[in-house]
PyMOL Python script that loads the backbone (N, CA, C, O; Angstrom):
from pymol import cmd

cmd.read_pdbstr("""\
ATOM      1  N   MET A   1     -12.541  11.631  11.714  1.00  0.00           N
ATOM      2  CA  MET A   1     -11.846  11.487  10.442  1.00  0.00           C
ATOM      3  C   MET A   1     -10.342  11.789  10.573  1.00  0.00           C
ATOM      4  O   MET A   1      -9.552  11.377   9.723  1.00  0.00           O
ATOM      5  N   ASN A   2      -9.958  12.496  11.618  1.00  0.00           N
ATOM      6  CA  ASN A   2      -8.531  12.773  11.793  1.00  0.00           C
ATOM      7  C   ASN A   2      -7.755  11.463  11.897  1.00  0.00           C
ATOM      8  O   ASN A   2      -8.164  10.532  12.590  1.00  0.00           O
ATOM      9  N   PHE A   3      -6.657  11.417  11.210  1.00  0.00           N
ATOM     10  CA  PHE A   3      -5.738  10.279  11.243  1.00  0.00           C
ATOM     11  C   PHE A   3      -6.332   8.997  10.658  1.00  0.00           C
ATOM     12  O   PHE A   3      -5.799   7.913  10.894  1.00  0.00           O
ATOM     13  N   TYR A   4      -7.412   9.101   9.908  1.00  0.00           N
ATOM     14  CA  TYR A   4      -8.078   7.927   9.345  1.00  0.00           C
ATOM     15  C   TYR A   4      -7.114   7.076   8.531  1.00  0.00           C
ATOM     16  O   TYR A   4      -7.137   5.850   8.639  1.00  0.00           O
ATOM     17  N   VAL A   5      -6.286   7.686   7.737  1.00  0.00           N
ATOM     18  CA  VAL A   5      -5.367   6.951   6.871  1.00  0.00           C
ATOM     19  C   VAL A   5      -4.361   6.134   7.682  1.00  0.00           C
ATOM     20  O   VAL A   5      -3.882   5.106   7.202  1.00  0.00           O
ATOM     21  N   TYR A   6      -4.039   6.561   8.876  1.00  0.00           N
ATOM     22  CA  TYR A   6      -3.081   5.838   9.696  1.00  0.00           C
ATOM     23  C   TYR A   6      -3.649   4.533  10.231  1.00  0.00           C
ATOM     24  O   TYR A   6      -2.896   3.644  10.629  1.00  0.00           O
ATOM     25  N   LYS A   7      -4.963   4.411  10.245  1.00  0.00           N
ATOM     26  CA  LYS A   7      -5.580   3.161  10.678  1.00  0.00           C
ATOM     27  C   LYS A   7      -5.165   2.019   9.765  1.00  0.00           C
ATOM     28  O   LYS A   7      -4.964   0.897  10.231  1.00  0.00           O
ATOM     29  N   TYR A   8      -5.033   2.290   8.469  1.00  0.00           N
ATOM     30  CA  TYR A   8      -4.605   1.259   7.540  1.00  0.00           C
ATOM     31  C   TYR A   8      -3.178   0.822   7.834  1.00  0.00           C
ATOM     32  O   TYR A   8      -2.880  -0.373   7.826  1.00  0.00           O
ATOM     33  N   ALA A   9      -2.305   1.768   8.091  1.00  0.00           N
ATOM     34  CA  ALA A   9      -0.902   1.439   8.368  1.00  0.00           C
ATOM     35  C   ALA A   9      -0.769   0.634   9.656  1.00  0.00           C
ATOM     36  O   ALA A   9       0.001  -0.325   9.712  1.00  0.00           O
ATOM     37  N   THR A  10      -1.510   1.015  10.682  1.00  0.00           N
ATOM     38  CA  THR A  10      -1.415   0.277  11.934  1.00  0.00           C
ATOM     39  C   THR A  10      -2.031  -1.117  11.784  1.00  0.00           C
ATOM     40  O   THR A  10      -1.537  -2.081  12.369  1.00  0.00           O
ATOM     41  N   CYS A  11      -3.092  -1.222  11.012  1.00  0.00           N
ATOM     42  CA  CYS A  11      -3.731  -2.519  10.773  1.00  0.00           C
ATOM     43  C   CYS A  11      -2.774  -3.455  10.031  1.00  0.00           C
ATOM     44  O   CYS A  11      -2.629  -4.619  10.403  1.00  0.00           O
ATOM     45  N   ILE A  12      -2.134  -2.953   8.999  1.00  0.00           N
ATOM     46  CA  ILE A  12      -1.194  -3.766   8.229  1.00  0.00           C
ATOM     47  C   ILE A  12      -0.013  -4.175   9.105  1.00  0.00           C
ATOM     48  O   ILE A  12       0.461  -5.308   9.021  1.00  0.00           O
ATOM     49  N   SER A  13       0.458  -3.263   9.937  1.00  0.00           N
ATOM     50  CA  SER A  13       1.576  -3.570  10.825  1.00  0.00           C
ATOM     51  C   SER A  13       1.195  -4.658  11.826  1.00  0.00           C
ATOM     52  O   SER A  13       1.956  -5.600  12.044  1.00  0.00           O
ATOM     53  N   ALA A  14       0.027  -4.528  12.428  1.00  0.00           N
ATOM     54  CA  ALA A  14      -0.429  -5.540  13.388  1.00  0.00           C
ATOM     55  C   ALA A  14      -0.615  -6.887  12.694  1.00  0.00           C
ATOM     56  O   ALA A  14      -0.204  -7.922  13.219  1.00  0.00           O
ATOM     57  N   ALA A  15      -1.233  -6.871  11.518  1.00  0.00           N
ATOM     58  CA  ALA A  15      -1.457  -8.115  10.779  1.00  0.00           C
ATOM     59  C   ALA A  15      -0.140  -8.781  10.411  1.00  0.00           C
ATOM     60  O   ALA A  15      -0.022 -10.005  10.467  1.00  0.00           O
ATOM     61  N   SER A  16       0.840  -7.988  10.039  1.00  0.00           N
ATOM     62  CA  SER A  16       2.151  -8.519   9.699  1.00  0.00           C
ATOM     63  C   SER A  16       2.779  -9.220  10.905  1.00  0.00           C
ATOM     64  O   SER A  16       3.362 -10.295  10.772  1.00  0.00           O
ATOM     65  N   SER A  17       2.656  -8.610  12.066  1.00  0.00           N
ATOM     66  CA  SER A  17       3.192  -9.218  13.288  1.00  0.00           C
ATOM     67  C   SER A  17       2.453 -10.505  13.635  1.00  0.00           C
ATOM     68  O   SER A  17       3.064 -11.480  14.070  1.00  0.00           O
ATOM     69  N   ILE A  18       1.150 -10.503  13.442  1.00  0.00           N
ATOM     70  CA  ILE A  18       0.355 -11.700  13.726  1.00  0.00           C
ATOM     71  C   ILE A  18       0.785 -12.848  12.815  1.00  0.00           C
ATOM     72  O   ILE A  18       0.966 -13.974  13.277  1.00  0.00           O
ATOM     73  N   VAL A  19       0.945 -12.569  11.541  1.00  0.00           N
ATOM     74  CA  VAL A  19       1.373 -13.604  10.591  1.00  0.00           C
ATOM     75  C   VAL A  19       2.747 -14.134  10.973  1.00  0.00           C
ATOM     76  O   VAL A  19       2.979 -15.343  10.941  1.00  0.00           O
ATOM     77  N   LYS A  20       3.650 -13.244  11.332  1.00  0.00           N
ATOM     78  CA  LYS A  20       5.001 -13.660  11.732  1.00  0.00           C
ATOM     79  C   LYS A  20       4.937 -14.590  12.943  1.00  0.00           C
ATOM     80  O   LYS A  20       5.632 -15.605  12.986  1.00  0.00           O
ATOM     81  N   LYS A  21       4.108 -14.245  13.919  1.00  0.00           N
ATOM     82  CA  LYS A  21       3.980 -15.076  15.113  1.00  0.00           C
ATOM     83  C   LYS A  21       3.354 -16.434  14.783  1.00  0.00           C
ATOM     84  O   LYS A  21       3.759 -17.449  15.349  1.00  0.00           O
ATOM     85  N   ILE A  22       2.382 -16.464  13.882  1.00  0.00           N
ATOM     86  CA  ILE A  22       1.781 -17.735  13.473  1.00  0.00           C
ATOM     87  C   ILE A  22       2.831 -18.602  12.779  1.00  0.00           C
ATOM     88  O   ILE A  22       2.925 -19.799  13.050  1.00  0.00           O
ATOM     89  N   GLU A  23       3.620 -18.003  11.889  1.00  0.00           N
ATOM     90  CA  GLU A  23       4.666 -18.755  11.185  1.00  0.00           C
ATOM     91  C   GLU A  23       5.718 -19.291  12.144  1.00  0.00           C
ATOM     92  O   GLU A  23       6.200 -20.411  11.972  1.00  0.00           O
ATOM     93  N   GLU A  24       6.077 -18.508  13.148  1.00  0.00           N
ATOM     94  CA  GLU A  24       7.130 -18.902  14.079  1.00  0.00           C
ATOM     95  C   GLU A  24       6.645 -19.881  15.146  1.00  0.00           C
ATOM     96  O   GLU A  24       7.373 -20.801  15.519  1.00  0.00           O
ATOM     97  N   ARG A  25       5.422 -19.690  15.639  1.00  0.00           N
ATOM     98  CA  ARG A  25       4.958 -20.459  16.801  1.00  0.00           C
ATOM     99  C   ARG A  25       3.840 -21.450  16.503  1.00  0.00           C
ATOM    100  O   ARG A  25       3.529 -22.300  17.337  1.00  0.00           O
ATOM    101  N   GLY A  26       3.239 -21.352  15.334  1.00  0.00           N
ATOM    102  CA  GLY A  26       2.204 -22.292  14.934  1.00  0.00           C
ATOM    103  C   GLY A  26       1.008 -22.336  15.872  1.00  0.00           C
ATOM    104  O   GLY A  26       0.476 -21.304  16.280  1.00  0.00           O
ATOM    105  N   ASP A  27       0.597 -23.562  16.204  1.00  0.00           N
ATOM    106  CA  ASP A  27      -0.618 -23.760  17.001  1.00  0.00           C
ATOM    107  C   ASP A  27      -0.568 -23.055  18.353  1.00  0.00           C
ATOM    108  O   ASP A  27      -1.594 -22.595  18.853  1.00  0.00           O
ATOM    109  N   GLU A  28       0.605 -22.971  18.938  1.00  0.00           N
ATOM    110  CA  GLU A  28       0.750 -22.282  20.220  1.00  0.00           C
ATOM    111  C   GLU A  28       0.241 -20.843  20.118  1.00  0.00           C
ATOM    112  O   GLU A  28      -0.450 -20.360  21.015  1.00  0.00           O
ATOM    113  N   TYR A  29       0.581 -20.172  19.037  1.00  0.00           N
ATOM    114  CA  TYR A  29       0.137 -18.784  18.874  1.00  0.00           C
ATOM    115  C   TYR A  29      -1.290 -18.702  18.347  1.00  0.00           C
ATOM    116  O   TYR A  29      -2.013 -17.762  18.679  1.00  0.00           O
ATOM    117  N   ILE A  30      -1.702 -19.650  17.547  1.00  0.00           N
ATOM    118  CA  ILE A  30      -3.048 -19.609  16.976  1.00  0.00           C
ATOM    119  C   ILE A  30      -4.109 -19.539  18.070  1.00  0.00           C
ATOM    120  O   ILE A  30      -5.120 -18.856  17.905  1.00  0.00           O
ATOM    121  N   ALA A  31      -3.895 -20.227  19.174  1.00  0.00           N
ATOM    122  CA  ALA A  31      -4.841 -20.163  20.297  1.00  0.00           C
ATOM    123  C   ALA A  31      -4.949 -18.736  20.824  1.00  0.00           C
ATOM    124  O   ALA A  31      -6.039 -18.267  21.151  1.00  0.00           O
ATOM    125  N   LYS A  32      -3.817 -18.055  20.903  1.00  0.00           N
ATOM    126  CA  LYS A  32      -3.798 -16.661  21.347  1.00  0.00           C
ATOM    127  C   LYS A  32      -4.519 -15.768  20.338  1.00  0.00           C
ATOM    128  O   LYS A  32      -5.257 -14.857  20.714  1.00  0.00           O
ATOM    129  N   TYR A  33      -4.297 -16.038  19.071  1.00  0.00           N
ATOM    130  CA  TYR A  33      -4.931 -15.261  18.010  1.00  0.00           C
ATOM    131  C   TYR A  33      -6.456 -15.447  18.035  1.00  0.00           C
ATOM    132  O   TYR A  33      -7.207 -14.485  17.875  1.00  0.00           O
ATOM    133  N   LEU A  34      -6.896 -16.679  18.234  1.00  0.00           N
ATOM    134  CA  LEU A  34      -8.337 -16.936  18.309  1.00  0.00           C
ATOM    135  C   LEU A  34      -8.957 -16.231  19.515  1.00  0.00           C
ATOM    136  O   LEU A  34     -10.087 -15.750  19.443  1.00  0.00           O
ATOM    137  N   ARG A  35      -8.224 -16.171  20.610  1.00  0.00           N
ATOM    138  CA  ARG A  35      -8.707 -15.428  21.783  1.00  0.00           C
ATOM    139  C   ARG A  35      -8.872 -13.957  21.412  1.00  0.00           C
ATOM    140  O   ARG A  35      -9.877 -13.339  21.763  1.00  0.00           O
ATOM    141  N   PHE A  36      -7.903 -13.400  20.713  1.00  0.00           N
ATOM    142  CA  PHE A  36      -7.967 -12.021  20.237  1.00  0.00           C
ATOM    143  C   PHE A  36      -9.212 -11.808  19.370  1.00  0.00           C
ATOM    144  O   PHE A  36      -9.947 -10.839  19.561  1.00  0.00           O
ATOM    145  N   LEU A  37      -9.443 -12.705  18.432  1.00  0.00           N
ATOM    146  CA  LEU A  37     -10.610 -12.577  17.547  1.00  0.00           C
ATOM    147  C   LEU A  37     -11.922 -12.663  18.319  1.00  0.00           C
ATOM    148  O   LEU A  37     -12.896 -11.995  17.973  1.00  0.00           O
ATOM    149  N   SER A  38     -11.945 -13.473  19.348  1.00  0.00           N
ATOM    150  CA  SER A  38     -13.180 -13.658  20.107  1.00  0.00           C
ATOM    151  C   SER A  38     -13.575 -12.422  20.910  1.00  0.00           C
ATOM    152  O   SER A  38     -14.711 -12.319  21.373  1.00  0.00           O
ATOM    153  N   LEU A  39     -12.652 -11.493  21.077  1.00  0.00           N
ATOM    154  CA  LEU A  39     -12.952 -10.283  21.843  1.00  0.00           C
ATOM    155  C   LEU A  39     -13.908  -9.352  21.118  1.00  0.00           C
ATOM    156  O   LEU A  39     -14.608  -8.561  21.749  1.00  0.00           O
ATOM    157  N   GLY A  40     -13.938  -9.444  19.792  1.00  0.00           N
ATOM    158  CA  GLY A  40     -14.789  -8.535  19.027  1.00  0.00           C
ATOM    159  C   GLY A  40     -14.414  -7.099  19.352  1.00  0.00           C
ATOM    160  O   GLY A  40     -13.242  -6.730  19.281  1.00  0.00           O
ATOM    161  N   GLY A  41     -15.389  -6.297  19.704  1.00  0.00           N
ATOM    162  CA  GLY A  41     -15.134  -4.904  20.058  1.00  0.00           C
ATOM    163  C   GLY A  41     -15.255  -4.656  21.549  1.00  0.00           C
ATOM    164  O   GLY A  41     -15.520  -3.531  21.973  1.00  0.00           O
ATOM    165  N   SER A  42     -15.063  -5.704  22.355  1.00  0.00           N
ATOM    166  CA  SER A  42     -15.271  -5.574  23.801  1.00  0.00           C
ATOM    167  C   SER A  42     -14.153  -4.828  24.524  1.00  0.00           C
ATOM    168  O   SER A  42     -14.317  -4.428  25.677  1.00  0.00           O
ATOM    169  N   MET A  43     -13.022  -4.640  23.856  1.00  0.00           N
ATOM    170  CA  MET A  43     -11.884  -3.929  24.453  1.00  0.00           C
ATOM    171  C   MET A  43     -11.383  -2.892  23.454  1.00  0.00           C
ATOM    172  O   MET A  43     -11.746  -2.912  22.278  1.00  0.00           O
ATOM    173  N   SER A  44     -10.550  -1.995  23.942  1.00  0.00           N
ATOM    174  CA  SER A  44      -9.934  -1.031  23.033  1.00  0.00           C
ATOM    175  C   SER A  44      -9.029  -1.782  22.062  1.00  0.00           C
ATOM    176  O   SER A  44      -8.575  -2.883  22.373  1.00  0.00           O
ATOM    177  N   PRO A  45      -8.762  -1.206  20.892  1.00  0.00           N
ATOM    178  CA  PRO A  45      -7.889  -1.899  19.938  1.00  0.00           C
ATOM    179  C   PRO A  45      -6.514  -2.247  20.510  1.00  0.00           C
ATOM    180  O   PRO A  45      -6.019  -3.353  20.293  1.00  0.00           O
ATOM    181  N   LEU A  46      -5.898  -1.324  21.232  1.00  0.00           N
ATOM    182  CA  LEU A  46      -4.576  -1.615  21.803  1.00  0.00           C
ATOM    183  C   LEU A  46      -4.638  -2.739  22.821  1.00  0.00           C
ATOM    184  O   LEU A  46      -3.761  -3.603  22.848  1.00  0.00           O
ATOM    185  N   ASP A  47      -5.671  -2.735  23.664  1.00  0.00           N
ATOM    186  CA  ASP A  47      -5.817  -3.799  24.661  1.00  0.00           C
ATOM    187  C   ASP A  47      -6.127  -5.134  24.000  1.00  0.00           C
ATOM    188  O   ASP A  47      -5.628  -6.172  24.436  1.00  0.00           O
ATOM    189  N   SER A  48      -6.941  -5.119  22.960  1.00  0.00           N
ATOM    190  CA  SER A  48      -7.245  -6.349  22.224  1.00  0.00           C
ATOM    191  C   SER A  48      -5.985  -6.931  21.595  1.00  0.00           C
ATOM    192  O   SER A  48      -5.735  -8.134  21.681  1.00  0.00           O
ATOM    193  N   LEU A  49      -5.203  -6.080  20.970  1.00  0.00           N
ATOM    194  CA  LEU A  49      -3.965  -6.557  20.349  1.00  0.00           C
ATOM    195  C   LEU A  49      -2.982  -7.079  21.381  1.00  0.00           C
ATOM    196  O   LEU A  49      -2.222  -8.005  21.100  1.00  0.00           O
ATOM    197  N   ALA A  50      -2.988  -6.497  22.567  1.00  0.00           N
ATOM    198  CA  ALA A  50      -2.111  -6.980  23.642  1.00  0.00           C
ATOM    199  C   ALA A  50      -2.444  -8.435  23.989  1.00  0.00           C
ATOM    200  O   ALA A  50      -1.549  -9.214  24.318  1.00  0.00           O
ATOM    201  N   VAL A  51      -3.719  -8.800  23.916  1.00  0.00           N
ATOM    202  CA  VAL A  51      -4.123 -10.189  24.151  1.00  0.00           C
ATOM    203  C   VAL A  51      -3.454 -11.099  23.117  1.00  0.00           C
ATOM    204  O   VAL A  51      -3.123 -12.247  23.412  1.00  0.00           O
ATOM    205  N   ALA A  52      -3.263 -10.580  21.914  1.00  0.00           N
ATOM    206  CA  ALA A  52      -2.603 -11.340  20.846  1.00  0.00           C
ATOM    207  C   ALA A  52      -1.080 -11.204  20.900  1.00  0.00           C
ATOM    208  O   ALA A  52      -0.375 -11.733  20.041  1.00  0.00           O
ATOM    209  N   GLY A  53      -0.583 -10.500  21.903  1.00  0.00           N
ATOM    210  CA  GLY A  53       0.868 -10.338  22.030  1.00  0.00           C
ATOM    211  C   GLY A  53       1.443  -9.287  21.101  1.00  0.00           C
ATOM    212  O   GLY A  53       2.641  -9.298  20.815  1.00  0.00           O
ATOM    213  N   ILE A  54       0.608  -8.384  20.629  1.00  0.00           N
ATOM    214  CA  ILE A  54       1.040  -7.316  19.723  1.00  0.00           C
ATOM    215  C   ILE A  54       0.996  -6.000  20.491  1.00  0.00           C
ATOM    216  O   ILE A  54      -0.046  -5.621  21.026  1.00  0.00           O
ATOM    217  N   ASP A  55       2.126  -5.310  20.542  1.00  0.00           N
ATOM    218  CA  ASP A  55       2.207  -4.036  21.260  1.00  0.00           C
ATOM    219  C   ASP A  55       2.552  -2.931  20.267  1.00  0.00           C
ATOM    220  O   ASP A  55       3.715  -2.737  19.913  1.00  0.00           O
ATOM    221  N   LEU A  56       1.521  -2.211  19.823  1.00  0.00           N
ATOM    222  CA  LEU A  56       1.729  -1.156  18.824  1.00  0.00           C
ATOM    223  C   LEU A  56       2.454   0.060  19.386  1.00  0.00           C
ATOM    224  O   LEU A  56       2.743   0.998  18.643  1.00  0.00           O
ATOM    225  N   THR A  57       2.751   0.064  20.665  1.00  0.00           N
ATOM    226  CA  THR A  57       3.528   1.169  21.232  1.00  0.00           C
ATOM    227  C   THR A  57       5.026   0.923  21.082  1.00  0.00           C
ATOM    228  O   THR A  57       5.836   1.789  21.412  1.00  0.00           O
ATOM    229  N   LYS A  58       5.394  -0.254  20.585  1.00  0.00           N
ATOM    230  CA  LYS A  58       6.802  -0.612  20.398  1.00  0.00           C
ATOM    231  C   LYS A  58       7.169  -0.547  18.917  1.00  0.00           C
ATOM    232  O   LYS A  58       6.373  -0.938  18.064  1.00  0.00           O
ATOM    233  N   PRO A  59       8.357  -0.060  18.610  1.00  0.00           N
ATOM    234  CA  PRO A  59       8.749   0.100  17.201  1.00  0.00           C
ATOM    235  C   PRO A  59       8.947  -1.206  16.442  1.00  0.00           C
ATOM    236  O   PRO A  59       8.935  -1.197  15.211  1.00  0.00           O
ATOM    237  N   ASN A  60       9.129  -2.328  17.134  1.00  0.00           N
ATOM    238  CA  ASN A  60       9.389  -3.581  16.415  1.00  0.00           C
ATOM    239  C   ASN A  60       8.207  -4.004  15.551  1.00  0.00           C
ATOM    240  O   ASN A  60       8.400  -4.674  14.536  1.00  0.00           O
ATOM    241  N   VAL A  61       6.993  -3.627  15.929  1.00  0.00           N
ATOM    242  CA  VAL A  61       5.820  -3.987  15.130  1.00  0.00           C
ATOM    243  C   VAL A  61       5.891  -3.302  13.770  1.00  0.00           C
ATOM    244  O   VAL A  61       5.639  -3.932  12.743  1.00  0.00           O
ATOM    245  N   ILE A  62       6.230  -2.030  13.759  1.00  0.00           N
ATOM    246  CA  ILE A  62       6.360  -1.283  12.502  1.00  0.00           C
ATOM    247  C   ILE A  62       7.560  -1.788  11.708  1.00  0.00           C
ATOM    248  O   ILE A  62       7.485  -1.931  10.488  1.00  0.00           O
ATOM    249  N   LYS A  63       8.669  -2.058  12.401  1.00  0.00           N
ATOM    250  CA  LYS A  63       9.861  -2.557  11.718  1.00  0.00           C
ATOM    251  C   LYS A  63       9.589  -3.892  11.038  1.00  0.00           C
ATOM    252  O   LYS A  63      10.037  -4.121   9.914  1.00  0.00           O
ATOM    253  N   ASP A  64       8.856  -4.778  11.716  1.00  0.00           N
ATOM    254  CA  ASP A  64       8.511  -6.064  11.101  1.00  0.00           C
ATOM    255  C   ASP A  64       7.701  -5.862   9.824  1.00  0.00           C
ATOM    256  O   ASP A  64       7.928  -6.551   8.829  1.00  0.00           O
ATOM    257  N   ALA A  65       6.762  -4.927   9.847  1.00  0.00           N
ATOM    258  CA  ALA A  65       5.942  -4.660   8.658  1.00  0.00           C
ATOM    259  C   ALA A  65       6.805  -4.106   7.531  1.00  0.00           C
ATOM    260  O   ALA A  65       6.632  -4.488   6.374  1.00  0.00           O
ATOM    261  N   ILE A  66       7.721  -3.221   7.854  1.00  0.00           N
ATOM    262  CA  ILE A  66       8.625  -2.657   6.838  1.00  0.00           C
ATOM    263  C   ILE A  66       9.508  -3.757   6.263  1.00  0.00           C
ATOM    264  O   ILE A  66       9.737  -3.796   5.054  1.00  0.00           O
ATOM    265  N   ASP A  67      10.009  -4.653   7.117  1.00  0.00           N
ATOM    266  CA  ASP A  67      10.830  -5.775   6.642  1.00  0.00           C
ATOM    267  C   ASP A  67      10.029  -6.685   5.706  1.00  0.00           C
ATOM    268  O   ASP A  67      10.551  -7.146   4.691  1.00  0.00           O
ATOM    269  N   ASP A  68       8.769  -6.942   6.045  1.00  0.00           N
ATOM    270  CA  ASP A  68       7.909  -7.753   5.173  1.00  0.00           C
ATOM    271  C   ASP A  68       7.711  -7.084   3.820  1.00  0.00           C
ATOM    272  O   ASP A  68       7.775  -7.741   2.781  1.00  0.00           O
ATOM    273  N   PHE A  69       7.473  -5.783   3.833  1.00  0.00           N
ATOM    274  CA  PHE A  69       7.275  -5.045   2.597  1.00  0.00           C
ATOM    275  C   PHE A  69       8.546  -5.071   1.755  1.00  0.00           C
ATOM    276  O   PHE A  69       8.488  -5.238   0.537  1.00  0.00           O
ATOM    277  N   GLU A  70       9.687  -4.907   2.405  1.00  0.00           N
ATOM    278  CA  GLU A  70      10.967  -4.956   1.697  1.00  0.00           C
ATOM    279  C   GLU A  70      11.181  -6.327   1.047  1.00  0.00           C
ATOM    280  O   GLU A  70      11.649  -6.413  -0.089  1.00  0.00           O
ATOM    281  N   ALA A  71      10.840  -7.388   1.764  1.00  0.00           N
ATOM    282  CA  ALA A  71      10.976  -8.742   1.212  1.00  0.00           C
ATOM    283  C   ALA A  71      10.042  -8.941   0.022  1.00  0.00           C
ATOM    284  O   ALA A  71      10.415  -9.580  -0.962  1.00  0.00           O
ATOM    285  N   ALA A  72       8.834  -8.397   0.110  1.00  0.00           N
ATOM    286  CA  ALA A  72       7.882  -8.516  -0.999  1.00  0.00           C
ATOM    287  C   ALA A  72       8.385  -7.779  -2.233  1.00  0.00           C
ATOM    288  O   ALA A  72       8.246  -8.272  -3.352  1.00  0.00           O
ATOM    289  N   ILE A  73       8.964  -6.608  -2.035  1.00  0.00           N
ATOM    290  CA  ILE A  73       9.522  -5.849  -3.170  1.00  0.00           C
ATOM    291  C   ILE A  73      10.682  -6.613  -3.792  1.00  0.00           C
ATOM    292  O   ILE A  73      10.795  -6.688  -5.015  1.00  0.00           O
ATOM    293  N   LYS A  74      11.541  -7.178  -2.952  1.00  0.00           N
ATOM    294  CA  LYS A  74      12.677  -7.949  -3.456  1.00  0.00           C
ATOM    295  C   LYS A  74      12.185  -9.143  -4.273  1.00  0.00           C
ATOM    296  O   LYS A  74      12.710  -9.419  -5.351  1.00  0.00           O
ATOM    297  N   GLN A  75      11.171  -9.852  -3.756  1.00  0.00           N
ATOM    298  CA  GLN A  75      10.621 -10.992  -4.472  1.00  0.00           C
ATOM    299  C   GLN A  75       9.999 -10.556  -5.802  1.00  0.00           C
ATOM    300  O   GLN A  75      10.181 -11.223  -6.820  1.00  0.00           O
ATOM    301  N   PHE A  76       9.280  -9.457  -5.794  1.00  0.00           N
ATOM    302  CA  PHE A  76       8.693  -8.941  -7.033  1.00  0.00           C
ATOM    303  C   PHE A  76       9.781  -8.618  -8.051  1.00  0.00           C
ATOM    304  O   PHE A  76       9.664  -8.976  -9.223  1.00  0.00           O
ATOM    305  N   ARG A  77      10.832  -7.946  -7.606  1.00  0.00           N
ATOM    306  CA  ARG A  77      11.911  -7.570  -8.524  1.00  0.00           C
ATOM    307  C   ARG A  77      12.578  -8.811  -9.118  1.00  0.00           C
ATOM    308  O   ARG A  77      12.943  -8.821 -10.294  1.00  0.00           O
ATOM    309  N   GLU A  78      12.736  -9.852  -8.305  1.00  0.00           N
ATOM    310  CA  GLU A  78      13.335 -11.094  -8.804  1.00  0.00           C
ATOM    311  C   GLU A  78      12.427 -11.752  -9.844  1.00  0.00           C
ATOM    312  O   GLU A  78      12.890 -12.179 -10.901  1.00  0.00           O
ATOM    313  N   ILE A  79      11.142 -11.828  -9.538  1.00  0.00           N
ATOM    314  CA  ILE A  79      10.187 -12.448 -10.480  1.00  0.00           C
ATOM    315  C   ILE A  79      10.100 -11.652 -11.760  1.00  0.00           C
ATOM    316  O   ILE A  79      10.052 -12.223 -12.849  1.00  0.00           O
ATOM    317  N   ALA A  80      10.080 -10.321 -11.637  1.00  0.00           N
ATOM    318  CA  ALA A  80       9.964  -9.449 -12.811  1.00  0.00           C
ATOM    319  C   ALA A  80      11.265  -9.314 -13.581  1.00  0.00           C
ATOM    320  O   ALA A  80      11.283  -8.800 -14.699  1.00  0.00           O
ATOM    321  N   GLY A  81      12.361  -9.778 -12.976  1.00  0.00           N
ATOM    322  CA  GLY A  81      13.655  -9.668 -13.641  1.00  0.00           C
ATOM    323  C   GLY A  81      14.173  -8.240 -13.701  1.00  0.00           C
ATOM    324  O   GLY A  81      14.958  -7.901 -14.587  1.00  0.00           O
ATOM    325  N   VAL A  82      13.748  -7.414 -12.783  1.00  0.00           N
ATOM    326  CA  VAL A  82      14.133  -5.999 -12.795  1.00  0.00           C
ATOM    327  C   VAL A  82      15.623  -5.824 -12.532  1.00  0.00           C
ATOM    328  O   VAL A  82      16.250  -4.931 -13.102  1.00  0.00           O
ATOM    329  N   ASP A  83      16.196  -6.663 -11.676  1.00  0.00           N
ATOM    330  CA  ASP A  83      17.592  -6.491 -11.302  1.00  0.00           C
ATOM    331  C   ASP A  83      18.560  -7.240 -12.196  1.00  0.00           C
ATOM    332  O   ASP A  83      19.774  -7.149 -12.012  1.00  0.00           O
ATOM    333  N   LYS A  84      18.034  -7.982 -13.168  1.00  0.00           N
ATOM    334  CA  LYS A  84      18.910  -8.745 -14.071  1.00  0.00           C
ATOM    335  C   LYS A  84      19.518  -7.813 -15.098  1.00  0.00           C
ATOM    336  O   LYS A  84      18.886  -6.854 -15.540  1.00  0.00           O
ATOM    337  N   LYS A  85      20.759  -8.107 -15.473  1.00  0.00           N
ATOM    338  CA  LYS A  85      21.449  -7.289 -16.476  1.00  0.00           C
ATOM    339  C   LYS A  85      21.598  -8.016 -17.765  1.00  0.00           C
ATOM    340  O   LYS A  85      22.156  -7.473 -18.718  1.00  0.00           O
TER     341      LYS A  85
END
""", "prot")
cmd.dss("prot")
cmd.show_as("cartoon", "prot")
cmd.util.cbc("prot")
cmd.orient("prot")
């Protein structure tokens, strides 16, 4: 149970990186992603993600997730008209 809550943060960060790679590389990356999915639980989570080109030991994965969250907040504020005067 220790650090259970951090699993959600790392999952969201990895997923954010995967989505970014799919958007940037399309079918080229999708093949890599499908390989990752096919592993199931046969490898450790870090090793499985490495197959997908995601390295959770590097800060860029977390930074990408934070950037995505920031963009979502900005979009919400624009839609909600929060920043309009």
